[in-house]
Each structure stands twice: as C-alpha cells, then as structure tokens.
PyMOL Python script that loads the backbone (N, CA, C, O; Angstrom):
from pymol import cmd

cmd.read_pdbstr("""\
ATOM      1  N   MET A   1       0.839  -1.180   0.000  1.00  0.00           N
ATOM      2  CA  MET A   1       0.000   0.000   0.000  1.00  0.00           C
ATOM      3  C   MET A   1       0.882   1.241   0.000  1.00  0.00           C
ATOM      4  O   MET A   1       1.870   1.287   0.732  1.00  0.00           O
ATOM      5  N   ALA A   2       0.557   2.224  -0.785  1.00  0.00           N
ATOM      6  CA  ALA A   2       1.316   3.463  -0.864  1.00  0.00           C
ATOM      7  C   ALA A   2       0.736   4.488   0.105  1.00  0.00           C
ATOM      8  O   ALA A   2      -0.463   4.482   0.384  1.00  0.00           O
ATOM      9  N   SER A   3       1.602   5.371   0.619  1.00  0.00           N
ATOM     10  CA  SER A   3       1.106   6.449   1.469  1.00  0.00           C
ATOM     11  C   SER A   3       0.332   7.436   0.602  1.00  0.00           C
ATOM     12  O   SER A   3       0.700   7.686  -0.546  1.00  0.00           O
ATOM     13  N   GLN A   4      -0.733   7.991   1.153  1.00  0.00           N
ATOM     14  CA  GLN A   4      -1.636   8.834   0.385  1.00  0.00           C
ATOM     15  C   GLN A   4      -1.535  10.295   0.826  1.00  0.00           C
ATOM     16  O   GLN A   4      -1.556  10.592   2.020  1.00  0.00           O
ATOM     17  N   LEU A   5      -1.429  11.187  -0.130  1.00  0.00           N
ATOM     18  CA  LEU A   5      -1.324  12.615   0.114  1.00  0.00           C
ATOM     19  C   LEU A   5      -2.535  13.126   0.884  1.00  0.00           C
ATOM     20  O   LEU A   5      -3.676  12.842   0.520  1.00  0.00           O
ATOM     21  N   GLY A   6      -2.282  13.882   1.950  1.00  0.00           N
ATOM     22  CA  GLY A   6      -3.356  14.482   2.732  1.00  0.00           C
ATOM     23  C   GLY A   6      -3.975  13.584   3.777  1.00  0.00           C
ATOM     24  O   GLY A   6      -4.888  14.012   4.483  1.00  0.00           O
ATOM     25  N   LYS A   7      -3.509  12.346   3.903  1.00  0.00           N
ATOM     26  CA  LYS A   7      -4.071  11.416   4.879  1.00  0.00           C
ATOM     27  C   LYS A   7      -3.275  11.481   6.175  1.00  0.00           C
ATOM     28  O   LYS A   7      -2.078  11.769   6.169  1.00  0.00           O
ATOM     29  N   ARG A   8      -3.953  11.212   7.279  1.00  0.00           N
ATOM     30  CA  ARG A   8      -3.307  11.184   8.592  1.00  0.00           C
ATOM     31  C   ARG A   8      -3.095   9.735   9.019  1.00  0.00           C
ATOM     32  O   ARG A   8      -3.953   8.877   8.811  1.00  0.00           O
ATOM     33  N   TYR A   9      -1.938   9.483   9.618  1.00  0.00           N
ATOM     34  CA  TYR A   9      -1.589   8.158  10.104  1.00  0.00           C
ATOM     35  C   TYR A   9      -1.241   8.269  11.581  1.00  0.00           C
ATOM     36  O   TYR A   9      -0.730   9.297  12.024  1.00  0.00           O
ATOM     37  N   ARG A  10      -1.522   7.191  12.362  1.00  0.00           N
ATOM     38  CA  ARG A  10      -1.274   7.199  13.800  1.00  0.00           C
ATOM     39  C   ARG A  10      -0.618   5.898  14.234  1.00  0.00           C
ATOM     40  O   ARG A  10      -0.970   4.817  13.763  1.00  0.00           O
ATOM     41  N   CYS A  11       0.343   6.027  15.142  1.00  0.00           N
ATOM     42  CA  CYS A  11       1.004   4.861  15.732  1.00  0.00           C
ATOM     43  C   CYS A  11       0.152   4.383  16.903  1.00  0.00           C
ATOM     44  O   CYS A  11      -0.154   5.160  17.807  1.00  0.00           O
ATOM     45  N   THR A  12      -0.229   3.116  16.890  1.00  0.00           N
ATOM     46  CA  THR A  12      -1.064   2.568  17.960  1.00  0.00           C
ATOM     47  C   THR A  12      -0.267   2.330  19.244  1.00  0.00           C
ATOM     48  O   THR A  12      -0.855   2.182  20.315  1.00  0.00           O
ATOM     49  N   LYS A  13       1.051   2.293  19.146  1.00  0.00           N
ATOM     50  CA  LYS A  13       1.883   2.015  20.312  1.00  0.00           C
ATOM     51  C   LYS A  13       2.193   3.283  21.109  1.00  0.00           C
ATOM     52  O   LYS A  13       2.010   3.305  22.326  1.00  0.00           O
ATOM     53  N   CYS A  14       2.664   4.346  20.432  1.00  0.00           N
ATOM     54  CA  CYS A  14       3.084   5.547  21.153  1.00  0.00           C
ATOM     55  C   CYS A  14       2.172   6.749  20.922  1.00  0.00           C
ATOM     56  O   CYS A  14       2.294   7.755  21.621  1.00  0.00           O
ATOM     57  N   GLY A  15       1.251   6.662  19.942  1.00  0.00           N
ATOM     58  CA  GLY A  15       0.308   7.742  19.711  1.00  0.00           C
ATOM     59  C   GLY A  15       0.777   8.835  18.768  1.00  0.00           C
ATOM     60  O   GLY A  15       0.070   9.824  18.574  1.00  0.00           O
ATOM     61  N   THR A  16       1.955   8.680  18.177  1.00  0.00           N
ATOM     62  CA  THR A  16       2.448   9.680  17.236  1.00  0.00           C
ATOM     63  C   THR A  16       1.530   9.749  16.029  1.00  0.00           C
ATOM     64  O   THR A  16       1.122   8.722  15.486  1.00  0.00           O
ATOM     65  N   GLU A  17       1.207  10.974  15.612  1.00  0.00           N
ATOM     66  CA  GLU A  17       0.366  11.176  14.437  1.00  0.00           C
ATOM     67  C   GLU A  17       1.150  11.959  13.398  1.00  0.00           C
ATOM     68  O   GLU A  17       1.912  12.865  13.735  1.00  0.00           O
ATOM     69  N   ILE A  18       0.957  11.600  12.115  1.00  0.00           N
ATOM     70  CA  ILE A  18       1.620  12.317  11.025  1.00  0.00           C
ATOM     71  C   ILE A  18       0.598  12.654   9.952  1.00  0.00           C
ATOM     72  O   ILE A  18      -0.434  11.995   9.827  1.00  0.00           O
ATOM     73  N   LEU A  19       0.900  13.688   9.182  1.00  0.00           N
ATOM     74  CA  LEU A  19       0.101  14.077   8.031  1.00  0.00           C
ATOM     75  C   LEU A  19       0.984  13.892   6.816  1.00  0.00           C
ATOM     76  O   LEU A  19       2.079  14.451   6.759  1.00  0.00           O
ATOM     77  N   CYS A  20       0.531  13.118   5.841  1.00  0.00           N
ATOM     78  CA  CYS A  20       1.318  12.828   4.649  1.00  0.00           C
ATOM     79  C   CYS A  20       1.283  14.043   3.718  1.00  0.00           C
ATOM     80  O   CYS A  20       0.213  14.443   3.260  1.00  0.00           O
ATOM     81  N   THR A  21       2.446  14.627   3.438  1.00  0.00           N
ATOM     82  CA  THR A  21       2.540  15.798   2.574  1.00  0.00           C
ATOM     83  C   THR A  21       3.093  15.461   1.203  1.00  0.00           C
ATOM     84  O   THR A  21       3.151  16.323   0.325  1.00  0.00           O
ATOM     85  N   LYS A  22       3.504  14.204   1.010  1.00  0.00           N
ATOM     86  CA  LYS A  22       4.010  13.768  -0.283  1.00  0.00           C
ATOM     87  C   LYS A  22       3.691  12.287  -0.448  1.00  0.00           C
ATOM     88  O   LYS A  22       4.156  11.457   0.333  1.00  0.00           O
ATOM     89  N   ALA A  23       2.898  11.958  -1.462  1.00  0.00           N
ATOM     90  CA  ALA A  23       2.528  10.564  -1.701  1.00  0.00           C
ATOM     91  C   ALA A  23       3.729   9.772  -2.197  1.00  0.00           C
ATOM     92  O   ALA A  23       4.649  10.333  -2.793  1.00  0.00           O
ATOM     93  N   GLY A  24       3.716   8.471  -1.948  1.00  0.00           N
ATOM     94  CA  GLY A  24       4.817   7.641  -2.404  1.00  0.00           C
ATOM     95  C   GLY A  24       4.597   6.182  -2.091  1.00  0.00           C
ATOM     96  O   GLY A  24       3.591   5.799  -1.494  1.00  0.00           O
ATOM     97  N   GLU A  25       5.558   5.369  -2.504  1.00  0.00           N
ATOM     98  CA  GLU A  25       5.503   3.927  -2.251  1.00  0.00           C
ATOM     99  C   GLU A  25       5.818   3.655  -0.785  1.00  0.00           C
ATOM    100  O   GLU A  25       6.558   4.407  -0.152  1.00  0.00           O
ATOM    101  N   GLY A  26       5.263   2.595  -0.261  1.00  0.00           N
ATOM    102  CA  GLY A  26       5.534   2.193   1.108  1.00  0.00           C
ATOM    103  C   GLY A  26       4.480   2.698   2.063  1.00  0.00           C
ATOM    104  O   GLY A  26       3.583   3.446   1.675  1.00  0.00           O
ATOM    105  N   THR A  27       4.590   2.287   3.314  1.00  0.00           N
ATOM    106  CA  THR A  27       3.645   2.659   4.356  1.00  0.00           C
ATOM    107  C   THR A  27       4.418   3.285   5.503  1.00  0.00           C
ATOM    108  O   THR A  27       5.475   2.770   5.869  1.00  0.00           O
ATOM    109  N   PRO A  28       3.933   4.380   6.087  1.00  0.00           N
ATOM    110  CA  PRO A  28       4.614   4.977   7.238  1.00  0.00           C
ATOM    111  C   PRO A  28       4.693   3.972   8.385  1.00  0.00           C
ATOM    112  O   PRO A  28       3.764   3.195   8.606  1.00  0.00           O
ATOM    113  N   SER A  29       5.809   3.995   9.110  1.00  0.00           N
ATOM    114  CA  SER A  29       5.958   3.096  10.250  1.00  0.00           C
ATOM    115  C   SER A  29       6.562   3.834  11.429  1.00  0.00           C
ATOM    116  O   SER A  29       7.262   4.833  11.268  1.00  0.00           O
ATOM    117  N   CYS A  30       6.276   3.318  12.625  1.00  0.00           N
ATOM    118  CA  CYS A  30       6.770   3.884  13.870  1.00  0.00           C
ATOM    119  C   CYS A  30       6.836   2.745  14.885  1.00  0.00           C
ATOM    120  O   CYS A  30       6.005   1.838  14.842  1.00  0.00           O
ATOM    121  N   CYS A  31       7.788   2.775  15.775  1.00  0.00           N
ATOM    122  CA  CYS A  31       7.930   1.759  16.826  1.00  0.00           C
ATOM    123  C   CYS A  31       7.991   0.347  16.243  1.00  0.00           C
ATOM    124  O   CYS A  31       7.545  -0.605  16.884  1.00  0.00           O
ATOM    125  N   GLY A  32       8.540   0.202  15.032  1.00  0.00           N
ATOM    126  CA  GLY A  32       8.714  -1.106  14.422  1.00  0.00           C
ATOM    127  C   GLY A  32       7.458  -1.710  13.816  1.00  0.00           C
ATOM    128  O   GLY A  32       7.452  -2.894  13.481  1.00  0.00           O
ATOM    129  N   GLN A  33       6.390  -0.926  13.667  1.00  0.00           N
ATOM    130  CA  GLN A  33       5.159  -1.438  13.077  1.00  0.00           C
ATOM    131  C   GLN A  33       4.547  -0.388  12.161  1.00  0.00           C
ATOM    132  O   GLN A  33       4.853   0.799  12.275  1.00  0.00           O
ATOM    133  N   GLU A  34       3.673  -0.833  11.242  1.00  0.00           N
ATOM    134  CA  GLU A  34       3.022   0.088  10.327  1.00  0.00           C
ATOM    135  C   GLU A  34       2.034   0.964  11.082  1.00  0.00           C
ATOM    136  O   GLU A  34       1.374   0.505  12.015  1.00  0.00           O
ATOM    137  N   MET A  35       1.933   2.228  10.676  1.00  0.00           N
ATOM    138  CA  MET A  35       0.981   3.148  11.286  1.00  0.00           C
ATOM    139  C   MET A  35      -0.392   2.925  10.653  1.00  0.00           C
ATOM    140  O   MET A  35      -0.491   2.555   9.483  1.00  0.00           O
ATOM    141  N   GLU A  36      -1.451   3.152  11.436  1.00  0.00           N
ATOM    142  CA  GLU A  36      -2.795   2.941  10.903  1.00  0.00           C
ATOM    143  C   GLU A  36      -3.348   4.241  10.330  1.00  0.00           C
ATOM    144  O   GLU A  36      -3.064   5.330  10.829  1.00  0.00           O
ATOM    145  N   LEU A  37      -4.138   4.103   9.280  1.00  0.00           N
ATOM    146  CA  LEU A  37      -4.775   5.234   8.629  1.00  0.00           C
ATOM    147  C   LEU A  37      -5.915   5.738   9.503  1.00  0.00           C
ATOM    148  O   LEU A  37      -6.761   4.954   9.932  1.00  0.00           O
ATOM    149  N   GLN A  38      -5.945   7.042   9.771  1.00  0.00           N
ATOM    150  CA  GLN A  38      -6.999   7.633  10.580  1.00  0.00           C
ATOM    151  C   GLN A  38      -8.223   7.916   9.733  1.00  0.00           C
ATOM    152  O   GLN A  38      -8.105   8.342   8.584  1.00  0.00           O
ATOM    153  N   GLU A  39      -9.391   7.681  10.294  1.00  0.00           N
ATOM    154  CA  GLU A  39     -10.646   7.990   9.628  1.00  0.00           C
ATOM    155  C   GLU A  39     -10.944   9.474   9.833  1.00  0.00           C
ATOM    156  O   GLU A  39     -10.599  10.035  10.873  1.00  0.00           O
ATOM    157  N   PRO A  40     -11.584  10.113   8.850  1.00  0.00           N
ATOM    158  CA  PRO A  40     -11.938  11.527   9.017  1.00  0.00           C
ATOM    159  C   PRO A  40     -12.899  11.726  10.195  1.00  0.00           C
ATOM    160  O   PRO A  40     -13.777  10.900  10.444  1.00  0.00           O
ATOM    161  N   ARG A  41     -12.713  12.828  10.906  1.00  0.00           N
ATOM    162  CA  ARG A  41     -13.596  13.140  12.017  1.00  0.00           C
ATOM    163  C   ARG A  41     -14.847  13.826  11.471  1.00  0.00           C
ATOM    164  O   ARG A  41     -14.771  14.671  10.579  1.00  0.00           O
ATOM    165  N   LEU A  42     -15.987  13.448  12.019  1.00  0.00           N
ATOM    166  CA  LEU A  42     -17.238  14.077  11.607  1.00  0.00           C
ATOM    167  C   LEU A  42     -17.371  15.426  12.304  1.00  0.00           C
ATOM    168  O   LEU A  42     -17.137  15.547  13.506  1.00  0.00           O
ATOM    169  N   VAL A  43     -17.747  16.425  11.535  1.00  0.00           N
ATOM    170  CA  VAL A  43     -17.934  17.769  12.066  1.00  0.00           C
ATOM    171  C   VAL A  43     -19.437  18.037  12.095  1.00  0.00           C
ATOM    172  O   VAL A  43     -20.126  17.791  11.106  1.00  0.00           O
ATOM    173  N   PRO A  44     -19.950  18.537  13.218  1.00  0.00           N
ATOM    174  CA  PRO A  44     -21.382  18.807  13.272  1.00  0.00           C
ATOM    175  C   PRO A  44     -21.767  19.865  12.229  1.00  0.00           C
ATOM    176  O   PRO A  44     -21.016  20.805  11.968  1.00  0.00           O
ATOM    177  N   SER A  45     -22.929  19.689  11.653  1.00  0.00           N
ATOM    178  CA  SER A  45     -23.392  20.647  10.654  1.00  0.00           C
ATOM    179  C   SER A  45     -23.786  21.952  11.336  1.00  0.00           C
ATOM    180  O   SER A  45     -24.197  21.962  12.496  1.00  0.00           O
ATOM    181  N   SER A  46     -23.656  23.036  10.609  1.00  0.00           N
ATOM    182  CA  SER A  46     -24.012  24.347  11.150  1.00  0.00           C
ATOM    183  C   SER A  46     -25.271  24.848  10.466  1.00  0.00           C
ATOM    184  O   SER A  46     -25.263  25.845   9.744  1.00  0.00           O
ATOM    185  N   ASP A  47     -26.343  24.131  10.715  1.00  0.00           N
ATOM    186  CA  ASP A  47     -27.627  24.461  10.068  1.00  0.00           C
ATOM    187  C   ASP A  47     -28.130  25.807  10.493  1.00  0.00           C
ATOM    188  O   ASP A  47     -29.193  26.238  10.045  1.00  0.00           O
TER     189      ASP A  47
END
""", "prot")
cmd.dss("prot")
cmd.show_as("cartoon", "prot")
cmd.util.cbc("prot")
cmd.orient("prot")
C-alpha cells in the first residue's frame, strides 16, 4: 500500500500522528510497526 497525500496516520503504540505531505511507495511506520490510517472526524453541521 502506498502512502496517500493528505491522509493522517497514527502509531497505535506511542500515539504519534503524522500528516502525509508527499505521496509515495511504502507505508509509514513507527515503533517497528506500520501506522494505521486515521478515519476523518465528523464535524457537526451548522444548520
């Protein structure tokens, strides 16, 4: 899996979060394991 531009990744072990600013081959890793892709946070609507 390639890293995706504009996506956030998080380390489940230490909690480090990164924002991908340049897409490329490979997957971000931290603490010897692959970082997990963060899901977008829902923002309440401003009706």
